[in-house]
N, C-alpha and C positions, 0 to 999 in steps of 0.2 A: 746577386749581391755585389757584383763588380761594377755595376753602373754608377758612374760618378757625375755630379753636377758639373757642367761646363768641361766635359772631358776633352773637347777639342781645342780648348783655349789655354794658352799661357799668356798672362797679362804682360803689358809692356812695362809696368812699374817694377823696378828691381827690388829685391829684398826677400825676407823670410816669411813663410807662413807655416802653420802647424795644423795637423788634423789628429784628433783622438777618436777612436771608434771602439765600441763594445759589440761583439757578436755572440749570439747564443744560438746553438744549433743542436737539435736532438734528432737523430735519424737512425734508420735500421734497414737491414736487408733480411727478408723473411727466412725462416728456417727451411723453406722449400728450395732454397738456392744456395749452393756452395759458393764461397767467395774467398779470394786471397785476402790476407791480412798484412798490414804494413810491417810487422815484426817478423814475418816469414810464416810459411805454411798456409793453411786454409781452414775455414770454419763454416758451420751452419748457424743461422740465427744471430748474425752480427748486429750489435747495437752500439751506438756511440753518442755521447754528449760532449760537446766542445764549447768552452767559453774562452773568448780571445779578446784581449785588450791590446790594441795596436796604436802606436804613436809614430806618426809620420812627419818628417821635416822636408820642406820644399824650399829651394832657393831659386829665385828667378834672376837670370843673368842680366847685367846692365848692357842691353843691346839697343836701347832707344826705341823710338817709334819706327814702324816699318811693317812689311808683310810677314816677317818672321820674328818669333821670340823663342827663347830657350830657357829650360829649367833643369834642375837635378833633384832627385828624390831619394830618401832613405826611410825605410819603415822597420820598426823594431816591435815585434809582436810577443806578448806574454800569453800563455795558454794554460788552461786546465782541461785535461782530457780524461774522461771516464769511458771505459769500453768493456763490453761483455759479450760472450758467445754462449749459445746453448750447447754446442758440441764442437770441440776443436779436433780436426782431423789430422792424424799423423803425430799427435802429441798427447796431451792430457784429454781424457774423455770426460764428458759431463759439462755442467755449467762452470764457466770461468769468468772472473772479472779482474780489472786492473785499473789503476789511476795514476796520473802523474801531473805535475805542475812545474812550469818554468818557462825559459826562453824558447820560442818556436823559431822556425826558419826565417831569417831576415831577408828583406827584399831591397834591391838597389836599382835605381834607374840613372845611369850616367848622364843621359841627355834625353829630354823631351823637347822635340822641335815642333812648334806650332805655326801653322800657315793661316794668315787672316785673308780670306778671299774678299770679304766685305765686312761691314760692322755687324752683320747678322749671320755670317757663314764662316766657320772655323774648322780646321782639321789639325790633329796632332799625330806625330809619329814617335815611337819610343821602343826601346828594348828593356823589358823588365827582367831582372836576374834574381832568382831566389837561391840563396846559399844554404847548405845543410848545417846551420849554426846551432840548432836545437839538439838536445840529447837523444841518442838512439841506442837501443839495446836489442839485438836480435833475440827473437823469441817472446818479447813482451807484446801484450795486446795494446796498451796505451803507450804511444811513443810521441815525442815532441819534435819529430823531424821526419821528412820523407826519405832522408839519407840519400838524396840525389840533388844535383843542380837542376834548376828549371829555367829555361830560356824562353821568353814570351815576347815575340815581336807583336806590337800592338798599334792599332789605328783607332783614333778617337775622332768623333765628328759632333759638332754642336751647331744647331740652327735656332735662331730666335724669331718669334712671330709676335704679332700684336704689340708692336712698339717695345719689344724686349721683355714683355711680361709672361710670355709662354715660351718655355725652353724644351727642346727635344735634343737629347744627347745620347749617343750610341758608342759603345766600345766593342771592337772585334779583335780577337787575338788567337794565336795558336801557341799552345804550351808544349815544348819539347823537353823531355826528361832524359837525363843520363841514367845509366844502369845502377841499380842498388847492388853494389858489390857484395854486401853482407848476405843477401838472399839470392843473388844471381837473377833478379827480377827486373825486367825492362818494361816500363809503362809505355803504352802507345801514345802518340800525340793526340791532344784534345783541341778541337776548334770550339770557340765560345763567342757568343754575342750577348751583350747586356745593354738594355736601353731604358731610358726614363723619359717621362713627359710630365712637366711641372708647370702649373699656372700660379704665378705669384701676384699678390695683391699689395695695395699701397700701405696697408698696416703691417707689412713684414711677413705675413703668413703665406704659405704656399701649399697646394695639394696636388696630388697626381698619382701616377702609377709607375711601377717598375716591372721589367720582365727579363727573362734570360733563357738561353738555349745552350746546352752543352752537348757536343757530339764528338765522340771519340772516332778519329779518322784512321787509326792504325790499331792492329791487334797488339795486345800485350805479348811479350816474348819471355816464356819460362815454361818449365815442365807443367806447373799447375795451370798456367794460362792455356797451354796447348790442350790440356784435358777439358778445359772449359770453353773451347772453341774461340779462343782469343780474348774472351771476357771484355768485349767492347761495351762501353757505357754510353748512356743517353739520358738526358733529363730536360724538362721544361719547368719554368716557374714564373709566377706572376703574383703581384700584390700591390698594396697601396703604399704611398710615401707622403709624409707631412714634413714641411720645412718651416723654419723661422729665421729671418735675416735681421741683423742688427748692425747698423753703421754708426761710426763716430769719426771725429777728426783724426786722420792718420791710420785708420784701421776699420775692420769689419769682421763679423762672425756669422756663420750659418750653422744652425742646428737642425738635425733631421732625424726622423725615425721611420723605419720601413719594416714590413713583414712580407714574406714571400711564401706562397704555397707551391710546393713541388708536385708535379704530376707527370704521367707518361714516363716513368723512370725505369730504366733497365740497367742492371749491373752497376748500380751506384747506391749509396745511402739515400733514403727518401725521408724528408722531414719538412718542417716549416721554420726556416731561420728567421731571426729577428735581429735588427741592428740599430744602435744609436750612434750618432756621429756629431762631432763638433769641429768645424774648420775655422781657424782664426788667421787673418792676415794682419801683419804688423806694418 
């Protein structure tokens, strides 16, 4: 779900753009597997439904034509989280559910630096910073924050084919987490790659595919994680994407819809996320 159109490109035209996205995700970890939960402790049969509306603002700096262009980004997400477990270990026994709605953890990107190797080959470098701005209460199942800072050095690459009508964009990142001091739980770093391939047509429509791979490269560090052999996670996902572009004097917009089927999942929630997005350049 992290794959973005033209992820390697910061345009040379300065100014503001905005993206609005809606994400729906329903996933679960089966009752045959004990798993840590964000509010602390562990459970069997964890299920979660998340709906997130995220509003992102992008400002492209006035650096003119040249091999490098720069931008800054801020994203404000609002979320509704519904969570439940079949059995909570070390606390309440039996089926438990919880729900919460509000501001989730905000993300900031001080600088996105984009290198244009040619009109068809572009690369971007950035450090994404997620701050624990959402509400968090130890002991709850449904929380609106990881209660950690997350630092994600990220590389994006975009290559265009067939006179620019076929786009391949890929984003690779490593997520580094600070410790959750409330629960004394340290998440291990995650490596992830997300990619998309889109063929666009003269009438504005585009069709393609998206895919992603998440691989935890460090063990989690906590008493619960030690009991669960580090609780390293892994997941693959693939699905279709449809886009529509609309241009006018002084601006443009792209609308997209994607669905991803997750498979080969270990120690992570497994589901089929769906996302709608609109990106507008002024």
